[in-house]
C-alpha positions as CSV (number, residue, x, y, z in Angstrom):
1,X,94.8,106.1,90.7
2,X,94.0,104.5,87.4
3,X,93.5,107.4,85.0
4,X,96.6,106.3,83.0
5,X,95.1,102.9,82.6
6,X,95.9,102.2,79.0
7,X,99.6,102.8,79.2
8,X,100.0,100.8,82.4
9,X,98.5,97.8,80.9
10,X,101.1,97.6,78.2
11,X,103.4,94.7,78.9
12,X,101.3,93.4,81.8
13,X,101.8,89.6,81.8
14,X,101.0,87.2,84.6
15,X,99.4,89.8,86.8
16,X,96.1,91.5,86.3
17,X,95.8,94.1,89.1
18,X,92.3,94.5,90.4
19,X,91.1,97.9,89.2
20,X,92.4,98.0,85.7
21,X,89.1,97.2,84.1
22,X,85.6,97.5,85.6
23,X,86.7,96.7,89.1
24,X,88.7,98.9,91.4
25,X,91.8,98.0,93.3
26,X,90.5,98.6,96.8
27,X,86.9,97.8,96.3
28,X,84.2,96.5,94.0
29,X,82.1,99.5,93.1
30,X,81.7,99.7,89.4
31,X,83.2,102.6,87.5
32,X,79.7,103.6,86.3
33,X,79.0,104.9,89.8
34,X,81.3,107.9,88.8
35,X,80.3,111.0,90.8
36,X,77.7,109.1,92.8
37,X,80.1,107.4,95.2
38,X,83.2,107.7,97.4
39,X,82.2,104.6,99.3
40,X,85.2,103.3,101.2
41,X,88.6,104.2,102.5
42,X,90.4,106.3,99.9
43,X,87.4,105.9,97.5
44,X,86.9,103.4,94.8
45,X,89.6,104.8,92.5
46,X,92.7,104.7,94.8
47,X,92.3,108.2,96.3
48,X,91.6,109.8,92.8
49,X,88.6,112.1,92.9
50,X,88.0,111.8,89.2
51,X,85.4,114.3,87.9
52,X,85.0,116.1,91.2
53,X,86.0,119.7,91.4
54,X,85.6,121.1,95.0
55,X,86.8,124.6,95.7
56,X,90.6,125.1,96.2
57,X,90.1,127.7,98.8
58,X,88.4,127.4,102.2
59,X,88.6,128.5,105.8
60,X,86.4,128.3,108.9
61,X,83.9,130.6,107.1
62,X,84.8,130.5,103.4
63,X,83.1,127.8,101.2
64,X,81.6,125.9,104.2
65,X,78.2,124.8,103.1
66,X,77.3,123.1,106.3
67,X,78.9,122.0,109.6
68,X,77.4,119.2,111.6
69,X,78.6,118.4,115.2
70,X,79.5,114.7,115.7
71,X,79.2,113.2,119.2
72,X,82.1,111.2,120.6
73,X,85.3,110.6,118.7
74,X,86.1,108.7,115.5
75,X,88.8,109.0,112.8
76,X,87.0,106.9,110.2
77,X,86.6,108.8,106.9
78,X,83.2,109.8,105.6
79,X,81.9,107.4,103.0
80,X,79.5,108.9,100.4
81,X,77.1,107.0,98.2
82,X,74.1,108.2,96.2
83,X,73.7,111.4,98.1
84,X,74.2,110.0,101.6
85,X,77.2,110.4,103.9
86,X,78.0,107.5,106.3
87,X,80.2,107.8,109.4
88,X,81.1,106.0,112.6
89,X,81.9,107.3,116.0
90,X,82.4,106.1,119.6
91,X,80.4,107.9,122.3
92,X,81.5,107.7,125.9
93,X,78.7,106.3,128.2
94,X,79.8,106.2,131.8
95,X,82.7,103.7,131.9
96,X,81.7,102.3,128.5
97,X,81.2,103.2,124.9
98,X,78.4,103.4,122.4
99,X,79.7,102.3,119.0
100,X,77.5,104.1,116.5
101,X,76.9,104.5,112.8
102,X,75.3,107.6,111.3
103,X,73.9,108.7,107.9
104,X,73.5,112.3,106.7
105,X,71.9,113.9,103.7
106,X,74.9,115.1,101.6
107,X,72.9,118.1,100.2
108,X,71.7,119.5,103.5
109,X,73.6,117.8,106.3
110,X,70.3,116.6,107.8
111,X,70.6,113.5,110.0
112,X,68.9,110.6,108.4
113,X,69.6,108.0,111.1
114,X,71.9,107.5,114.1
115,X,72.0,104.0,115.5
116,X,74.0,102.1,118.2
117,X,75.8,99.1,116.6
118,X,77.1,97.9,120.0
119,X,77.4,98.9,123.6
120,X,80.9,98.2,125.1
121,X,81.3,98.0,128.9
122,X,85.0,97.2,129.1
123,X,86.9,99.7,126.9
124,X,90.4,98.7,125.6
125,X,93.1,101.4,125.8
126,X,94.0,103.3,122.6
127,X,96.8,105.4,121.3
128,X,96.4,109.2,121.7
129,X,96.1,109.5,117.9
130,X,93.7,106.7,117.5
131,X,89.9,106.3,118.3
132,X,87.5,103.4,118.8
133,X,85.9,104.2,115.5
134,X,88.9,104.6,113.1
135,X,88.0,102.0,110.3
136,X,86.1,103.6,107.4
137,X,82.6,102.2,106.4
138,X,82.1,100.4,103.1
139,X,78.9,101.3,101.3
140,X,77.1,99.5,98.5
141,X,73.6,99.9,97.2
142,X,72.2,97.2,99.5
143,X,74.5,97.4,102.5
144,X,76.7,99.5,104.8
145,X,79.5,97.6,106.5
146,X,81.0,99.1,109.6
147,X,84.0,97.8,111.5
148,X,85.2,98.5,115.0
149,X,88.2,96.2,115.1
150,X,88.0,93.4,117.7
151,X,84.9,95.1,119.2
152,X,82.7,94.1,116.3
153,X,81.8,94.2,112.6
154,X,78.3,94.8,111.2
155,X,76.2,95.0,108.1
156,X,73.5,97.7,108.2
157,X,70.6,98.5,105.9
158,X,71.4,101.8,104.2
159,X,67.9,103.2,104.3
160,X,67.5,103.2,108.1
161,X,70.6,101.6,109.7
162,X,68.9,98.4,110.7
163,X,71.5,95.8,111.8
164,X,71.3,92.8,109.5
165,X,74.2,91.0,111.2
166,X,76.8,91.6,113.9
167,X,80.0,89.6,114.0
168,X,81.9,89.5,117.3
169,X,84.1,86.5,116.5
170,X,87.3,88.5,115.6
171,X,88.7,88.2,119.0
172,X,92.3,89.4,119.5
173,X,94.2,91.5,122.0
174,X,94.5,95.0,120.4
175,X,97.4,97.3,121.1
176,X,96.6,101.0,120.9
177,X,93.2,100.1,119.5
178,X,92.2,99.1,115.9
179,X,92.8,101.1,112.7
180,X,92.7,99.0,109.5
181,X,89.5,99.1,107.3
182,X,88.0,96.0,105.7
183,X,88.2,95.6,101.9
184,X,85.2,94.0,100.1
185,X,85.6,91.7,97.1
186,X,83.7,88.7,95.8
187,X,81.2,88.9,98.7
188,X,84.1,88.7,101.2
189,X,85.4,91.3,103.7
190,X,89.1,90.9,104.1
191,X,90.4,92.1,107.5
192,X,93.8,92.2,109.2
193,X,93.7,91.3,112.9
194,X,97.2,91.8,114.2
195,X,97.1,92.1,118.0
196,X,99.7,91.6,120.8
197,X,99.3,87.8,120.4
198,X,98.2,85.3,117.8
199,X,97.9,87.7,114.9
200,X,95.8,86.6,111.9
201,X,94.2,87.6,108.6
202,X,90.6,86.6,107.9
203,X,87.6,87.0,105.6
204,X,84.0,87.4,106.5
205,X,81.1,86.4,104.3
206,X,79.5,89.8,103.5
207,X,76.0,88.3,103.3
208,X,76.0,86.5,106.6
209,X,78.9,87.9,108.7
210,X,80.3,84.3,109.2
211,X,84.0,83.8,109.2
212,X,84.9,82.2,105.9
213,X,88.6,81.7,106.8
214,X,91.1,82.7,109.4
215,X,94.8,82.3,108.8
216,X,97.4,82.7,111.5
217,X,100.4,84.8,110.6
218,X,103.3,82.5,109.7
219,X,106.0,84.8,110.9
220,X,106.6,84.9,114.7
221,X,107.5,88.6,115.3
222,X,108.9,90.1,118.5
223,X,106.2,92.8,118.3
224,X,103.1,91.4,116.6
225,X,100.6,94.2,116.3
226,X,99.7,96.4,113.3
227,X,96.9,98.5,111.9
228,X,96.9,97.7,108.2
229,X,94.3,97.6,105.4
230,X,94.7,95.0,102.7
231,X,95.0,95.6,99.0
232,X,94.0,93.0,96.4
233,X,95.5,91.8,93.1
234,X,94.6,89.2,90.4
235,X,97.6,87.0,89.9
236,X,97.4,84.1,87.4
237,X,93.6,84.3,87.5
238,X,93.1,84.2,91.3
239,X,92.5,87.1,93.7
240,X,95.3,87.6,96.3
241,X,94.9,89.4,99.6
242,X,98.0,91.5,100.2
243,X,98.3,92.0,104.0
244,X,101.4,93.8,105.5
245,X,102.0,92.9,109.1
246,X,104.7,92.4,111.7
247,X,108.1,91.5,110.2
248,X,106.6,90.6,106.8
249,X,103.9,91.0,104.2
250,X,102.0,88.0,103.0
251,X,99.7,87.2,100.1
252,X,96.6,85.0,100.8
253,X,94.2,83.3,98.4
254,X,90.9,85.2,98.8
255,X,88.9,82.0,98.4
256,X,90.4,79.8,101.2
257,X,92.9,82.0,103.0
258,X,96.0,79.9,102.1
259,X,99.2,81.8,102.4
260,X,100.8,81.9,98.9
261,X,104.0,84.0,99.3
262,X,105.6,86.4,101.7
263,X,108.5,88.9,101.8
264,X,110.4,89.4,105.1
265,X,111.5,92.8,106.5
266,X,111.7,93.7,110.2
267,X,108.9,96.1,111.4
268,X,105.7,96.4,113.4
269,X,102.7,98.7,113.8
270,X,102.2,98.9,110.1
271,X,99.5,101.3,108.9
272,X,99.6,102.4,105.2
273,X,97.6,100.5,102.7
274,X,99.7,98.8,99.9
275,X,99.8,100.5,96.4
276,X,99.7,98.5,93.2
277,X,101.3,99.4,89.8
278,X,101.7,97.0,87.0
279,X,103.1,93.7,88.5
280,X,104.3,95.3,91.7
281,X,103.0,96.1,95.2
282,X,104.5,99.0,97.1
283,X,104.1,98.9,100.9
284,X,105.5,100.2,104.2
285,X,106.9,97.6,106.6
286,X,107.6,99.5,109.8
287,X,106.3,102.4,112.0
288,X,109.4,103.4,113.9
289,X,111.8,103.2,111.0
290,X,109.5,103.5,108.0
291,X,110.7,102.2,104.6
292,X,108.8,101.7,101.4
293,X,109.4,98.4,99.5
294,X,108.4,97.5,96.0
295,X,107.9,93.8,95.5
296,X,107.0,91.9,92.3
297,X,103.7,90.0,92.7
298,X,103.6,86.2,92.5
299,X,106.0,83.5,93.4
300,X,105.7,80.9,96.2
301,X,107.0,80.8,99.7
302,X,109.6,83.3,100.8
303,X,110.3,85.7,97.9
304,X,112.5,88.1,99.8
305,X,115.6,87.4,97.8
306,X,114.0,87.1,94.4
307,X,111.1,89.6,94.2
308,X,112.1,92.8,96.0
309,X,112.5,95.5,93.3
310,X,113.5,98.6,95.3
311,X,113.5,100.0,98.8
312,X,113.4,103.6,100.0
313,X,113.6,104.8,103.6
314,X,114.1,108.6,103.1
315,X,110.9,110.4,103.9
316,X,108.8,107.2,104.0
317,X,105.4,107.5,105.8
318,X,104.5,105.7,109.0
319,X,100.8,106.5,108.8
320,X,99.5,108.1,105.5
321,X,99.1,105.8,102.5
322,X,101.1,106.9,99.4
323,X,99.4,108.2,96.3
324,X,100.1,107.0,92.8
325,X,99.5,109.4,89.8
326,X,100.8,108.0,86.5
327,X,104.2,106.5,87.1
328,X,105.0,108.7,90.0
329,X,104.5,107.8,93.7
330,X,103.9,110.7,96.1
331,X,104.0,110.3,99.9
332,X,104.3,112.4,103.0
333,X,106.0,111.3,106.2
334,X,104.3,111.7,109.5
335,X,106.5,114.7,110.3
336,X,105.7,116.5,107.0
337,X,108.4,115.6,104.5
338,X,106.7,115.2,101.1
339,X,108.4,113.2,98.3
340,X,108.0,112.1,94.7
341,X,109.7,109.0,93.3
342,X,109.4,106.9,90.2
343,X,107.0,104.1,91.3
344,X,108.7,101.5,89.1
345,X,112.3,102.2,90.1
346,X,112.2,104.1,93.4
347,X,114.3,106.9,91.8
348,X,113.7,110.1,93.7
349,X,112.6,113.2,91.9
350,X,112.3,115.5,94.9
351,X,111.8,115.8,98.6
352,X,110.6,118.9,100.4
353,X,109.2,119.9,103.8
354,X,105.5,120.8,104.1
355,X,105.6,121.4,107.9
356,X,103.2,119.9,110.5
357,X,102.4,116.3,111.3
358,X,100.4,114.0,109.0
359,X,98.0,111.1,109.4
360,X,95.4,111.6,106.6
361,X,96.3,110.1,103.3
362,X,96.9,112.4,100.3
363,X,94.3,112.5,97.5
364,X,94.4,113.5,93.8
365,X,91.7,116.1,93.1
366,X,91.4,119.1,90.7
367,X,94.4,117.6,88.9
368,X,96.5,118.4,92.0
369,X,97.8,116.6,95.1
370,X,96.1,117.5,98.4
371,X,98.0,117.0,101.6
372,X,96.1,117.5,104.9
373,X,98.0,118.0,108.2
374,X,96.8,116.9,111.6
375,X,96.1,120.6,112.5
376,X,93.9,121.5,109.5
377,X,96.6,122.8,107.1
378,X,95.9,121.8,103.5
379,X,98.6,122.1,100.9
380,X,98.0,121.7,97.1
381,X,101.0,120.4,95.1
382,X,101.3,120.0,91.4
383,X,101.8,116.3,90.3
384,X,105.2,116.6,88.6
385,X,108.8,115.6,88.7
386,X,109.4,119.2,89.9
387,X,108.0,120.4,93.2
388,X,105.5,123.3,92.9
389,X,103.0,124.4,95.6
390,X,99.7,125.6,94.1
391,X,98.0,126.8,97.3
392,X,97.3,126.4,100.9
393,X,94.2,126.5,103.2
394,X,93.7,126.4,107.0
395,X,90.8,125.2,109.0
396,X,90.4,124.9,112.8
397,X,90.5,121.5,114.5
398,X,92.3,118.2,114.4
399,X,92.1,116.5,111.0
400,X,93.5,113.0,111.1
401,X,90.8,111.4,108.7
402,X,91.3,111.3,105.0
403,X,88.7,113.6,103.2
404,X,86.0,112.3,100.8
405,X,84.4,113.8,97.7
406,X,81.0,113.9,96.1
407,X,79.6,116.0,93.3
408,X,82.2,118.9,93.5
409,X,82.1,118.9,97.3
410,X,84.6,117.7,99.9
411,X,83.6,116.1,103.1
412,X,86.1,116.7,105.9
413,X,86.0,115.3,109.4
414,X,87.5,117.1,112.4
415,X,87.4,115.8,116.0
416,X,84.1,117.7,116.6
417,X,82.4,118.2,113.2
418,X,81.6,116.8,109.8
419,X,82.0,119.6,107.2
420,X,80.8,120.0,103.6
421,X,83.2,122.2,101.6
422,X,81.7,123.5,98.3
423,X,81.8,126.6,96.2
424,X,79.5,129.2,97.6
425,X,77.8,131.6,95.4
426,X,78.1,135.3,96.1
């Protein structure tokens, strides 16, 4: 996301977006990790697989280095760190569930550990496209953080999966399950908890698992649930948590959870993660009638009339997070309409039909855009103001999770397997 760092910083004034120096917008892994890490949802570089060069052709047999069966069901993405792949799943046990975390050797696919984080006796209902293990793990050298929504959040020891703490205080009534992943910054895990009643945003202390702050949503929405993942930005020297939710998006101070500003727009069931460029945040505000909005960061209170820069409903996604490459924003709607717009103005360059349905977020790899449909169809598109398809691949199985990358390999999750896709020698 930040390969064009130098030119984006020109003219940047009150806002310093997290990720433009040695920190990355959606996480805190240092840039020096390079090829050693894809350690959270959409990686540590905004879904840019910088330096990775996985094969551009694969099938059920071609360029599959290994295929490991995964018990249960989960749509969390694989997180890869220093040669280990981490994953979560939910395994049915009688009327209940075993919420589990697993680690695999990235080279061989060998299981390193598989532990139960929590046993659940009373299982909440979920949407047919969701799972009870949809949030993606966050991995650092000394910790693996796994999140199962209101069912629990835990810190595990990377070497053996030993549970160091388990937080069960994020109690809210979920609708269709949970989906948003935590975001780690300054030793705090920021989490959106929008259920059917009393929605809130909170932060956990990453060292202890204790709730640092818990801020109720200030907008009373007719439908109050959503499935979002926050983004973070530095504004006037302080870190703000940007949390889309029902009928609004609000910014909270990371230190104390105080709501700083908000923008109003009707909507609910919000899924995509916000995208940052210069002094703006771009986000989706509704599932049923998706629309992307660009809002200038900063201000106080209700900034709806003063800070909205552009809005675009045509082809907007309900589920996949958009992808920023340079000054262009690329996104795919849930029903397979792919678009390119100018991220700063919203001006549309093109809109085309890929076909299929989409939940996984697009990624930038091999200097191309990779779009993965729910039925295993992968389409490579050139990043340009003109639409050009560079190739297609097909694999068997449902593919709702965003793929991950490590040392010229791609790790892809289906409903049954974890696959390593890499160039195979003849």
